[in-house]
C-alpha positions in Angstrom: 70.6 92.4 96.4 71.0 92.2 92.6 73.1 89.8 90.6 76.1 92.2 90.2 76.4 92.7 93.9 76.0 89.0 94.6 78.7 87.9 92.0 81.3 90.2 93.7 80.6 88.5 97.0 80.5 84.8 95.9 84.2 84.1 96.4 84.1 85.8 99.8 81.2 83.6 100.7 83.0 80.4 99.8 86.2 81.4 101.7 84.1 82.4 104.8 85.2 86.0 104.7 81.7 87.6 105.0 79.9 88.7 108.2 76.7 87.2 109.1 74.4 89.8 107.6 76.2 89.9 104.2 76.4 86.1 104.1 72.6 85.9 104.8 71.8 88.3 101.9 74.0 86.5 99.4 72.6 83.1 100.3 69.0 84.5 100.0 69.7 85.9 96.6 71.4 82.7 95.3 68.4 80.7 96.5 66.2 82.8 94.6 68.3 83.3 91.4 69.2 80.2 89.3 72.0 81.9 87.4 73.8 83.0 90.5 73.1 79.6 92.1 75.0 77.9 89.1 77.9 80.3 89.5 78.2 79.5 93.2 78.1 75.8 92.6 80.9 76.1 89.9 83.0 78.2 92.2 82.7 75.8 95.1 83.6 72.9 92.7 86.7 74.8 91.6 87.6 75.6 95.1 87.3 72.0 96.3 89.4 70.7 93.3 92.2 73.2 93.9 92.1 72.6 97.7 92.5 68.8 97.1 95.2 69.0 94.3 98.7 68.1 95.3 100.2 71.5 94.8 102.7 71.3 97.7 106.3 70.6 96.6 108.3 68.6 99.0 111.8 69.7 99.7 114.6 67.6 98.2 116.2 65.1 100.5 119.6 66.7 100.3 118.2 70.1 101.3 116.4 68.5 104.3 119.7 66.9 105.3 121.5 70.2 105.2 118.9 71.9 107.3 118.9 69.1 109.8 122.7 69.2 110.0 122.6 73.0 110.7 119.9 72.5 113.4 122.3 70.1 115.3 125.2 72.6 115.4 126.1 74.6 118.5 123.2 76.8 119.7 125.6 79.8 119.7 126.1 79.4 115.9 122.4 79.0 115.1 120.5 82.1 114.1 116.8 82.1 113.9 115.7 83.0 110.5 112.9 85.0 111.9 115.2 87.0 114.2 117.6 87.5 111.4 114.9 88.9 109.0 113.2 90.9 111.7 113.9 94.7 111.1 115.2 96.5 114.0 114.6 100.2 114.7 118.2 100.9 113.8 118.1 98.9 110.6 114.8 100.4 109.5 115.9 104.0 110.0 119.4 103.2 108.8 118.0 101.8 105.6 115.6 104.7 105.3 118.5 107.2 105.8 120.7 105.4 103.3 117.9 105.3 100.8 117.2 109.0 101.4 120.8 109.9 100.9 121.1 107.8 97.7 117.9 109.3 96.3 119.0 112.8 97.1 122.5 112.1 95.6 120.9 110.9 92.4 118.5 113.9 92.2 121.2 116.4 92.9 123.4 114.8 90.1 120.4 115.0 87.7 119.8 118.6 88.7 123.5 119.6 88.3 123.5 117.8 84.9 120.5 119.8 83.7 122.0 123.0 85.0 125.3 122.4 83.3 123.7 121.7 80.0 121.6 124.8 80.4 124.7 126.8 81.1 126.6 125.3 78.2 123.7 126.1 75.9 123.6 129.6 77.2 127.3 130.2 76.6 127.1 128.6 73.2 124.4 131.0 72.2 126.4 133.9 73.5 129.4 132.7 71.5 127.2 132.7 68.4 126.0 136.2 69.1 129.5 137.5 69.5 130.5 135.9 66.3 127.5 137.5 64.5 128.4 140.9 66.0 132.0 140.6 64.8 130.8 140.3 61.2 129.3 143.7 61.2 131.5 146.5 59.6 134.3 147.7 61.9 133.7 145.0 64.6 135.8 142.1 63.5 139.2 143.2 64.7 140.9 145.5 67.2 144.3 144.6 66.0 144.5 143.7 62.3 147.6 141.7 61.3 148.8 138.3 60.3 151.8 138.5 62.6 151.1 136.4 65.7 154.0 138.1 67.5 151.9 141.3 67.3 148.5 139.8 68.1 149.5 137.9 71.2 151.1 140.7 73.2 148.2 143.0 72.3 146.0 141.1 74.7 148.4 141.8 77.7 146.4 143.6 80.4 143.2 143.2 78.5 142.3 139.6 79.5 143.4 137.3 82.2 144.9 134.7 79.9 147.7 134.5 77.4 145.8 133.4 74.4 147.4 131.0 71.9 148.0 132.7 68.6 148.9 130.1 65.9 149.8 130.9 62.4 147.9 128.4 60.2 148.2 130.2 57.0 150.2 127.5 55.3 147.3 125.1 56.2 144.7 127.3 54.5 143.6 129.0 57.8 144.7 132.6 57.5 145.3 134.6 60.7 143.6 138.0 60.4 144.2 139.5 63.9 142.3 139.6 67.2 140.0 141.7 69.3 138.6 142.0 72.8 135.1 140.6 73.2 132.7 139.8 76.0 130.8 136.6 76.7 128.7 136.0 79.8 129.9 139.6 80.9 133.5 138.3 81.0 136.3 139.7 78.7 137.6 137.1 76.3 140.3 137.0 73.7 138.9 136.5 70.1 141.5 135.3 67.5 140.2 135.7 64.1 141.0 133.4 61.1 139.7 133.2 57.6 139.2 130.2 55.3 138.2 131.2 51.8 135.4 133.8 52.5 134.4 132.3 55.9 135.5 133.9 59.1 136.4 131.7 62.1 136.4 133.2 65.6 138.4 131.4 68.3 137.4 132.6 71.7 139.8 132.0 74.5 139.1 132.5 78.2 139.9 130.8 81.5 136.5 129.7 82.2 133.4 129.7 79.9 131.2 126.8 80.8 132.1 123.4 82.0 135.6 121.9 81.4 135.7 119.4 78.6 138.9 117.5 77.6 137.1 116.3 74.4 135.6 118.5 71.8 131.9 119.1 72.0 130.3 119.9 68.7 127.1 121.9 68.2 125.2 123.7 65.5 123.1 126.8 66.3 121.4 129.1 63.8 123.4 127.7 60.9 126.8 128.2 62.6 129.0 125.3 63.8 130.4 125.6 67.3 133.2 123.5 68.9 134.2 123.7 72.6 137.0 122.1 74.4 139.4 122.6 77.3 143.2 122.4 77.2 146.0 123.5 79.2 143.8 125.4 81.7 142.0 127.3 78.9 138.5 127.2 77.6 138.3 127.4 73.8 135.3 128.0 71.6 135.6 128.0 67.8 132.7 129.2 65.7 132.0 129.7 62.0 129.6 129.0 59.2 132.2 126.7 57.4 131.1 123.0 57.2 131.6 120.9 60.4 134.5 118.9 59.0 136.6 121.9 58.2 135.9 123.4 61.7 137.0 120.1 63.2 140.2 120.2 61.1 140.8 123.8 62.5 140.2 122.7 66.1 142.6 119.8 65.6 145.4 122.0 64.3 144.9 124.5 67.2 144.9 121.6 69.7 148.1 120.2 68.3 149.8 123.6 68.3 148.9 124.0 72.0 150.9 120.8 72.7 153.8 122.4 70.9 154.3 125.7 72.8 156.7 127.1 70.2 153.9 127.2 67.7 151.4 128.7 70.0 153.5 131.6 71.3 
């Protein structure tokens, strides 16, 4: 036995945890090795000091009185702490089942959250693609007019929703017209606006991604995207104008939706 092996077993020797064979080997090494002998002596001294030290804390008298008072109550009301803490087969498997259900619920929530975010990102990218396609010559509008009373009925029978068509020309968002577009293989209404030389596409459908009562902002490929849900509609606004101006546009559309006479 070498010094490294002996040092590992010194504490076990002091605590009486070695079998006879290992104890004999350690003792033989210590007897022949002054260095290990000194370590064993130091460990034994430390062990004796700690064993003799008054490390036990006595319970306060008031706590002792309370326990004694409980012990003198009716036997029918006394519950053994050991019995109370002992797990039963039912409690063990019940706790295991509850823990499993909670863990599964948390995992499912995380998975659904990730899936929703992925779907949201996919829809946002398709919205951007549809916007870019519309900027190609001859693709921007199917019905070209600033008359909202002409644009809105044009969508009848082409999409499953009655898209809000709001005239915001007086507020520097000029209505240009509308077109039929497709996002996520679903037909959607695209209402087209312009601010200065920037085109704004407002896509309207029954369901494009998760429902959101608050506006979600995003920026993809240099385009700003805003998504929100209102009055049973999913709305996506996209443009290359600065985010603050697109937020202003979204706010005005949302206000108009709360005033049906303006969104008809």
